[in-house]
N, CA, C and O atoms as a GROMACS GRO file, in nm:
protein
  332
    1MET      N    1  -0.146  -0.684  -0.748
    1MET     CA    2  -0.107  -0.713  -0.885
    1MET      C    3  -0.132  -0.861  -0.912
    1MET      O    4  -0.099  -0.946  -0.830
    2ILE      N    5  -0.190  -0.889  -1.024
    2ILE     CA    6  -0.224  -1.025  -1.061
    2ILE      C    7  -0.102  -1.092  -1.126
    2ILE      O    8  -0.034  -1.033  -1.210
    3HIS      N    9  -0.077  -1.215  -1.086
    3HIS     CA   10   0.033  -1.292  -1.141
    3HIS      C   11   0.010  -1.312  -1.290
    3HIS      O   12  -0.103  -1.337  -1.333
    4ALA      N   13   0.114  -1.302  -1.368
    4ALA     CA   14   0.102  -1.307  -1.514
    4ALA      C   15   0.043  -1.438  -1.565
    4ALA      O   16  -0.026  -1.440  -1.667
    5ASN      N   17   0.069  -1.547  -1.494
    5ASN     CA   18   0.021  -1.678  -1.540
    5ASN      C   19  -0.109  -1.720  -1.474
    5ASN      O   20  -0.159  -1.830  -1.501
    6ALA      N   21  -0.165  -1.638  -1.388
    6ALA     CA   22  -0.286  -1.674  -1.316
    6ALA      C   23  -0.407  -1.667  -1.410
    6ALA      O   24  -0.432  -1.563  -1.472
    7PRO      N   25  -0.482  -1.777  -1.422
    7PRO     CA   26  -0.598  -1.774  -1.510
    7PRO      C   27  -0.716  -1.698  -1.450
    7PRO      O   28  -0.807  -1.659  -1.522
    8LEU      N   29  -0.714  -1.675  -1.319
    8LEU     CA   30  -0.824  -1.608  -1.252
    8LEU      C   31  -0.774  -1.500  -1.158
    8LEU      O   32  -0.664  -1.509  -1.103
    9THR      N   33  -0.855  -1.398  -1.141
    9THR     CA   34  -0.828  -1.297  -1.040
    9THR      C   35  -0.886  -1.346  -0.908
    9THR      O   36  -0.960  -1.444  -0.907
   10PRO      N   37  -0.854  -1.281  -0.796
   10PRO     CA   38  -0.917  -1.320  -0.670
   10PRO      C   39  -1.070  -1.319  -0.676
   10PRO      O   40  -1.134  -1.403  -0.613
   11THR      N   41  -1.128  -1.226  -0.751
   11THR     CA   42  -1.273  -1.222  -0.766
   11THR      C   43  -1.323  -1.344  -0.842
   11THR      O   44  -1.425  -1.403  -0.806
   12GLY      N   45  -1.251  -1.382  -0.947
   12GLY     CA   46  -1.287  -1.500  -1.024
   12GLY      C   47  -1.272  -1.627  -0.942
   12GLY      O   48  -1.351  -1.720  -0.955
   13ARG      N   49  -1.171  -1.630  -0.856
   13ARG     CA   50  -1.151  -1.745  -0.768
   13ARG      C   51  -1.267  -1.758  -0.670
   13ARG      O   52  -1.312  -1.869  -0.640
   14LEU      N   53  -1.314  -1.645  -0.620
   14LEU     CA   54  -1.428  -1.647  -0.528
   14LEU      C   55  -1.552  -1.700  -0.599
   14LEU      O   56  -1.627  -1.779  -0.542
   15ARG      N   57  -1.575  -1.657  -0.723
   15ARG     CA   58  -1.689  -1.709  -0.800
   15ARG      C   59  -1.676  -1.859  -0.822
   15ARG      O   60  -1.774  -1.933  -0.813
   16MET      N   61  -1.554  -1.904  -0.850
   16MET     CA   62  -1.530  -2.046  -0.871
   16MET      C   63  -1.558  -2.126  -0.744
   16MET      O   64  -1.624  -2.229  -0.749
   17VAL      N   65  -1.508  -2.078  -0.632
   17VAL     CA   66  -1.531  -2.146  -0.503
   17VAL      C   67  -1.680  -2.147  -0.469
   17VAL      O   68  -1.732  -2.247  -0.421
   18THR      N   69  -1.746  -2.037  -0.493
   18THR     CA   70  -1.889  -2.026  -0.465
   18THR      C   71  -1.970  -2.124  -0.550
   18THR      O   72  -2.067  -2.183  -0.503
   19ARG      N   73  -1.930  -2.140  -0.677
   19ARG     CA   74  -1.999  -2.235  -0.764
   19ARG      C   75  -1.994  -2.375  -0.706
   19ARG      O   76  -2.090  -2.451  -0.717
   20HIS      N   77  -1.882  -2.409  -0.644
   20HIS     CA   78  -1.870  -2.543  -0.587
   20HIS      C   79  -1.938  -2.553  -0.450
   20HIS      O   80  -2.018  -2.644  -0.427
   21LEU      N   81  -1.908  -2.459  -0.360
   21LEU     CA   82  -1.958  -2.470  -0.223
   21LEU      C   83  -2.106  -2.434  -0.210
   21LEU      O   84  -2.182  -2.508  -0.146
   22SER      N   85  -2.148  -2.326  -0.268
   22SER     CA   86  -2.287  -2.280  -0.253
   22SER      C   87  -2.382  -2.345  -0.352
   22SER      O   88  -2.493  -2.384  -0.316
   23ASP      N   89  -2.337  -2.356  -0.476
   23ASP     CA   90  -2.425  -2.409  -0.580
   23ASP      C   91  -2.419  -2.562  -0.588
   23ASP      O   92  -2.503  -2.624  -0.653
   24GLY      N   93  -2.320  -2.622  -0.522
   24GLY     CA   94  -2.310  -2.767  -0.519
   24GLY      C   95  -2.263  -2.832  -0.647
   24GLY      O   96  -2.284  -2.952  -0.668
   25ILE      N   97  -2.200  -2.756  -0.733
   25ILE     CA   98  -2.151  -2.809  -0.860
   25ILE      C   99  -2.021  -2.886  -0.833
   25ILE      O  100  -1.934  -2.835  -0.762
   26PRO      N  101  -2.006  -3.007  -0.887
   26PRO     CA  102  -1.883  -3.084  -0.865
   26PRO      C  103  -1.758  -3.008  -0.912
   26PRO      O  104  -1.763  -2.928  -1.006
   27LYS      N  105  -1.648  -3.035  -0.845
   27LYS     CA  106  -1.522  -2.965  -0.877
   27LYS      C  107  -1.482  -2.984  -1.023
   27LYS      O  108  -1.433  -2.891  -1.087
   28SER      N  109  -1.502  -3.102  -1.075
   28SER     CA  110  -1.463  -3.127  -1.214
   28SER      C  111  -1.544  -3.042  -1.312
   28SER      O  112  -1.491  -2.995  -1.413
   29HIS      N  113  -1.671  -3.020  -1.282
   29HIS     CA  114  -1.756  -2.936  -1.368
   29HIS      C  115  -1.717  -2.788  -1.355
   29HIS      O  116  -1.714  -2.714  -1.453
   30VAL      N  117  -1.686  -2.748  -1.231
   30VAL     CA  118  -1.641  -2.610  -1.209
   30VAL      C  119  -1.510  -2.587  -1.282
   30VAL      O  120  -1.490  -2.482  -1.344
   31ALA      N  121  -1.420  -2.685  -1.275
   31ALA     CA  122  -1.290  -2.673  -1.343
   31ALA      C  123  -1.310  -2.655  -1.493
   31ALA      O  124  -1.244  -2.571  -1.555
   32ALA      N  125  -1.400  -2.732  -1.552
   32ALA     CA  126  -1.426  -2.719  -1.695
   32ALA      C  127  -1.487  -2.583  -1.727
   32ALA      O  128  -1.452  -2.521  -1.828
   33GLU      N  129  -1.577  -2.538  -1.642
   33GLU     CA  130  -1.642  -2.408  -1.664
   33GLU      C  131  -1.543  -2.293  -1.662
   33GLU      O  132  -1.552  -2.200  -1.742
   34PHE      N  133  -1.447  -2.299  -1.569
   34PHE     CA  134  -1.350  -2.190  -1.553
   34PHE      C  135  -1.219  -2.216  -1.629
   34PHE      O  136  -1.126  -2.136  -1.624
   35ARG      N  137  -1.215  -2.330  -1.699
   35ARG     CA  138  -1.099  -2.367  -1.780
   35ARG      C  139  -0.970  -2.375  -1.699
   35ARG      O  140  -0.866  -2.322  -1.738
   36VAL      N  141  -0.980  -2.443  -1.586
   36VAL     CA  142  -0.865  -2.472  -1.502
   36VAL      C  143  -0.869  -2.621  -1.469
   36VAL      O  144  -0.967  -2.690  -1.500
   37SER      N  145  -0.765  -2.671  -1.405
   37SER     CA  146  -0.763  -2.813  -1.369
   37SER      C  147  -0.842  -2.836  -1.240
   37SER      O  148  -0.866  -2.744  -1.163
   38ARG      N  149  -0.882  -2.960  -1.220
   38ARG     CA  150  -0.954  -2.996  -1.098
   38ARG      C  151  -0.868  -2.971  -0.974
   38ARG      O  152  -0.920  -2.919  -0.875
   39PRO      N  153  -0.738  -3.006  -0.974
   39PRO     CA  154  -0.654  -2.974  -0.857
   39PRO      C  155  -0.648  -2.824  -0.827
   39PRO      O  156  -0.633  -2.785  -0.711
   40THR      N  157  -0.660  -2.740  -0.930
   40THR     CA  158  -0.662  -2.596  -0.907
   40THR      C  159  -0.787  -2.556  -0.830
   40THR      O  160  -0.780  -2.475  -0.738
   41VAL      N  161  -0.899  -2.612  -0.867
   41VAL     CA  162  -1.024  -2.584  -0.794
   41VAL      C  163  -1.009  -2.631  -0.649
   41VAL      O  164  -1.047  -2.560  -0.556
   42THR      N  165  -0.953  -2.750  -0.631
   42THR     CA  166  -0.932  -2.802  -0.495
   42THR      C  167  -0.843  -2.710  -0.413
   42THR      O  168  -0.871  -2.686  -0.296
   43THR      N  169  -0.737  -2.659  -0.473
   43THR     CA  170  -0.647  -2.568  -0.404
   43THR      C  171  -0.721  -2.445  -0.354
   43THR      O  172  -0.707  -2.408  -0.238
   44TRP      N  173  -0.800  -2.382  -0.440
   44TRP     CA  174  -0.867  -2.259  -0.403
   44TRP      C  175  -0.979  -2.284  -0.302
   44TRP      O  176  -1.001  -2.202  -0.213
   45VAL      N  177  -1.048  -2.395  -0.316
   45VAL     CA  178  -1.153  -2.429  -0.219
   45VAL      C  179  -1.091  -2.454  -0.081
   45VAL      O  180  -1.142  -2.406   0.020
   46THR      N  181  -0.981  -2.526  -0.078
   46THR     CA  182  -0.912  -2.554   0.048
   46THR      C  183  -0.863  -2.426   0.114
   46THR      O  184  -0.880  -2.408   0.235
   47ARG      N  185  -0.802  -2.338   0.036
   47ARG     CA  186  -0.754  -2.211   0.092
   47ARG      C  187  -0.870  -2.125   0.140
   47ARG      O  188  -0.860  -2.059   0.244
   48TYR      N  189  -0.980  -2.126   0.067
   48TYR     CA  190  -1.096  -2.048   0.107
   48TYR      C  191  -1.153  -2.099   0.239
   48TYR      O  192  -1.187  -2.020   0.327
   49LEU      N  193  -1.164  -2.230   0.253
   49LEU     CA  194  -1.217  -2.288   0.376
   49LEU      C  195  -1.125  -2.261   0.496
   49LEU      O  196  -1.172  -2.245   0.608
   50ALA      N  197  -0.996  -2.257   0.472
   50ALA     CA  198  -0.900  -2.234   0.580
   50ALA      C  199  -0.884  -2.087   0.616
   50ALA      O  200  -0.868  -2.053   0.733
   51GLU      N  201  -0.887  -1.998   0.514
   51GLU     CA  202  -0.852  -1.857   0.537
   51GLU      C  203  -0.958  -1.757   0.494
   51GLU      O  204  -0.941  -1.637   0.515
   52GLY      N  205  -1.066  -1.802   0.436
   52GLY     CA  206  -1.167  -1.709   0.387
   52GLY      C  207  -1.120  -1.641   0.259
   52GLY      O  208  -1.036  -1.695   0.187
   53GLU      N  209  -1.173  -1.523   0.233
   53GLU     CA  210  -1.138  -1.451   0.110
   53GLU      C  211  -0.991  -1.413   0.104
   53GLU      O  212  -0.936  -1.398  -0.005
   54GLU      N  213  -0.926  -1.398   0.219
   54GLU     CA  214  -0.783  -1.366   0.221
   54GLU      C  215  -0.701  -1.476   0.154
   54GLU      O  216  -0.598  -1.449   0.092
   55GLY      N  217  -0.748  -1.600   0.165
   55GLY     CA  218  -0.678  -1.713   0.105
   55GLY      C  219  -0.683  -1.715  -0.046
   55GLY      O  220  -0.611  -1.792  -0.110
   56LEU      N  221  -0.768  -1.632  -0.105
   56LEU     CA  222  -0.782  -1.630  -0.251
   56LEU      C  223  -0.692  -1.527  -0.318
   56LEU      O  224  -0.688  -1.517  -0.440
   57LYS      N  225  -0.620  -1.451  -0.237
   57LYS     CA  226  -0.529  -1.350  -0.293
   57LYS      C  227  -0.403  -1.417  -0.345
   57LYS      O  228  -0.367  -1.527  -0.303
   58ASP      N  229  -0.335  -1.349  -0.438
   58ASP     CA  230  -0.209  -1.398  -0.492
   58ASP      C  231  -0.105  -1.405  -0.382
   58ASP      O  232  -0.102  -1.322  -0.291
   59ARG      N  233  -0.019  -1.505  -0.391
   59ARG     CA  234   0.090  -1.522  -0.296
   59ARG      C  235   0.222  -1.519  -0.372
   59ARG      O  236   0.227  -1.550  -0.491
   60THR      N  237   0.325  -1.482  -0.303
   60THR     CA  238   0.457  -1.483  -0.365
   60THR      C  239   0.503  -1.626  -0.385
   60THR      O  240   0.468  -1.714  -0.306
   61SER      N  241   0.580  -1.650  -0.488
   61SER     CA  242   0.634  -1.784  -0.512
   61SER      C  243   0.776  -1.795  -0.457
   61SER      O  244   0.841  -1.899  -0.472
   62ARG      N  245   0.822  -1.688  -0.393
   62ARG     CA  246   0.956  -1.688  -0.334
   62ARG      C  247   0.958  -1.780  -0.213
   62ARG      O  248   0.870  -1.771  -0.128
   63PRO      N  249   1.058  -1.868  -0.203
   63PRO     CA  250   1.064  -1.957  -0.088
   63PRO      C  251   1.094  -1.882   0.041
   63PRO      O  252   1.163  -1.780   0.041
   64VAL      N  253   1.041  -1.932   0.151
   64VAL     CA  254   1.065  -1.872   0.282
   64VAL      C  255   1.211  -1.893   0.321
   64VAL      O  256   1.275  -1.804   0.376
   65GLN      N  257   1.262  -2.012   0.292
   65GLN     CA  258   1.400  -2.046   0.322
   65GLN      C  259   1.467  -2.101   0.199
   65GLN      O  260   1.401  -2.152   0.108
   66SER      N  261   1.598  -2.090   0.196
   66SER     CA  262   1.677  -2.152   0.090
   66SER      C  263   1.797  -2.218   0.157
   66SER      O  264   1.903  -2.156   0.170
   67PRO      N  265   1.781  -2.343   0.201
   67PRO     CA  266   1.886  -2.408   0.277
   67PRO      C  267   2.019  -2.423   0.204
   67PRO      O  268   2.123  -2.434   0.268
   68SER      N  269   2.016  -2.423   0.072
   68SER     CA  270   2.141  -2.437  -0.002
   68SER      C  271   2.196  -2.301  -0.047
   68SER      O  272   2.285  -2.294  -0.132
   69GLN      N  273   2.144  -2.195   0.010
   69GLN     CA  274   2.189  -2.061  -0.026
   69GLN      C  275   2.334  -2.041   0.016
   69GLN      O  276   2.376  -2.088   0.122
   70THR      N  277   2.408  -1.971  -0.067
   70THR     CA  278   2.548  -1.942  -0.036
   70THR      C  279   2.554  -1.850   0.085
   70THR      O  280   2.483  -1.750   0.091
   71PRO      N  281   2.640  -1.884   0.184
   71PRO     CA  282   2.650  -1.800   0.304
   71PRO      C  283   2.692  -1.657   0.271
   71PRO      O  284   2.766  -1.634   0.175
   72ALA      N  285   2.644  -1.564   0.349
   72ALA     CA  286   2.671  -1.421   0.326
   72ALA      C  287   2.820  -1.390   0.326
   72ALA      O  288   2.866  -1.305   0.250
   73GLU      N  289   2.897  -1.459   0.412
   73GLU     CA  290   3.042  -1.434   0.418
   73GLU      C  291   3.110  -1.472   0.286
   73GLU      O  292   3.200  -1.402   0.240
   74VAL      N  293   3.066  -1.581   0.227
   74VAL     CA  294   3.124  -1.625   0.100
   74VAL      C  295   3.088  -1.526  -0.011
   74VAL      O  296   3.172  -1.493  -0.094
   75ILE      N  297   2.963  -1.480  -0.012
   75ILE     CA  298   2.921  -1.380  -0.112
   75ILE      C  299   3.003  -1.253  -0.098
   75ILE      O  300   3.048  -1.196  -0.198
   76ALA      N  301   3.024  -1.208   0.027
   76ALA     CA  302   3.105  -1.088   0.050
   76ALA      C  303   3.247  -1.108   0.001
   76ALA      O  304   3.304  -1.018  -0.060
   77ARG      N  305   3.304  -1.225   0.026
   77ARG     CA  306   3.442  -1.254  -0.016
   77ARG      C  307   3.452  -1.255  -0.170
   77ARG      O  308   3.546  -1.200  -0.226
   78ILE      N  309   3.355  -1.316  -0.235
   78ILE     CA  310   3.354  -1.320  -0.381
   78ILE      C  311   3.343  -1.179  -0.438
   78ILE      O  312   3.413  -1.145  -0.534
   79GLU      N  313   3.255  -1.097  -0.379
   79GLU     CA  314   3.240  -0.959  -0.427
   79GLU      C  315   3.369  -0.881  -0.409
   79GLU      O  316   3.405  -0.801  -0.496
   80ASP      N  317   3.439  -0.903  -0.296
   80ASP     CA  318   3.566  -0.835  -0.274
   80ASP      C  319   3.670  -0.876  -0.379
   80ASP      O  320   3.742  -0.792  -0.432
   81LEU      N  321   3.677  -1.004  -0.408
   81LEU     CA  322   3.774  -1.054  -0.506
   81LEU      C  323   3.744  -1.004  -0.647
   81LEU      O  324   3.835  -0.980  -0.726
   82ARG      N  325   3.615  -0.987  -0.678
   82ARG     CA  326   3.578  -0.941  -0.813
   82ARG      C  327   3.609  -0.794  -0.833
   82ARG      O  328   3.629  -0.749  -0.946
   83ARG      N  329   3.613  -0.720  -0.725
   83ARG     CA  330   3.643  -0.576  -0.736
   83ARG      C  331   3.793  -0.562  -0.742
   83ARG      O  332   3.844  -0.451  -0.752
   0.00000   0.00000   0.00000
């Protein structure tokens, strides 16, 4: 499923990366062509070089950890008190 705010699909990202790496077009020109920012092009090129086509797929924005998350015991206690 494509992220709602993503300007490109994984296929479009591959075309964008290819325009820069294979065709030798500068990142700023590729960014203008695909109507994204230059840092966005850099992100996708970097992921492609590190992970290949797998790196161009959508990723979750959910954090791996949440250090300030309320402890499970406290949540359980709150739920008990609310009932």
